Residue, then its C-alpha position, 0 to 999 in steps of 0.5 A: m290082753t290081745g291075741s298078739d300079747t305074749n303075757a296071756a295067762h297060761h295055766d293048766a286046769s288046776g291053775g298052776p303053770s303049764t308045761p307044753p310051751n310048743a302048744l302055747a306057742v302054736v296057739q299064740q301064732f294062731f291068734t296073731a295070724l287071725e288078728a292080722g288076717d294072715v291066711a298063709a300063716m293060718d294054713a301053715l298052722y293047720a294040720p291036714e286033718l283039721r276039723v273046726w266045730t262051732n256051736l253056731t253051725k253045730a257041724d264040723a268044717e274041714r281045712e279049706p272052708s276054715l281058711k275061707l272063714v279066716a279070709w272072710l273074717a279079716r275082710s269083715v271085721v275092722d281092727l279085729r282083736y282078741e282080748i284074752v281073758a284066760r288060757y289053760a293047757i290040758e292034756i287030751d292024750e299023750h300026743t295032743t295038748g289042748i288049749v282052752q281059751q276064753h276071750v273077747l273078739t272085738g272090732a267093728a263090722t264093715d258098716g261101723t257097728p261095734l263088735r264085742a263077742p265073748a267066746c271060748l275056744v278049745i284047740a287041740v294041738r298035735d305034732g305042733l299043728i292045730a288038729r281041731i278047734d271047738e268054738y263056743l259063742n253067742g250068735a247075737d254077739v256077732e249078728p252085725l256080721m250076719r248081715p249081707v255084705t255088699r262091699h266084698h265080692d266072694d263066692s259066699d253070700g257075705r253072711y257069717p259063717p261061710v264055712n261049708g261053702 
């Protein structure tokens, strides 16, 4: 399965079918946009108050740095795909649905080094927009992206992740 597949496993925490199709549709659009490197689509899916936390930085990033990261990822990974292993809907509160997704990020660094990074995301969807993302992955799996990139010019040093700059 990839992020653009619509037949991903959609279950609640008990393993039964999930009921929040809006949150699932938002998350599906999110991964489709990520794979395409479509920053405008990502911008449209993000709530104004979006916060993104990753275990690599152990800090929250706001909306604009997160959009910069998406643009950088699109430039830094050739054939970016998300192989979805599981996707579960959970109720966070009466206004927020959480989607817990286990996937494998695949592709290649711009130098040709293959990437295969198992990860887990917890995505909070409120009012049809993504309000929060918590990402868990092993930094060693994305090490090829941490090398300086000299082929792309932007205002970062080309290292992963340029989320706070």
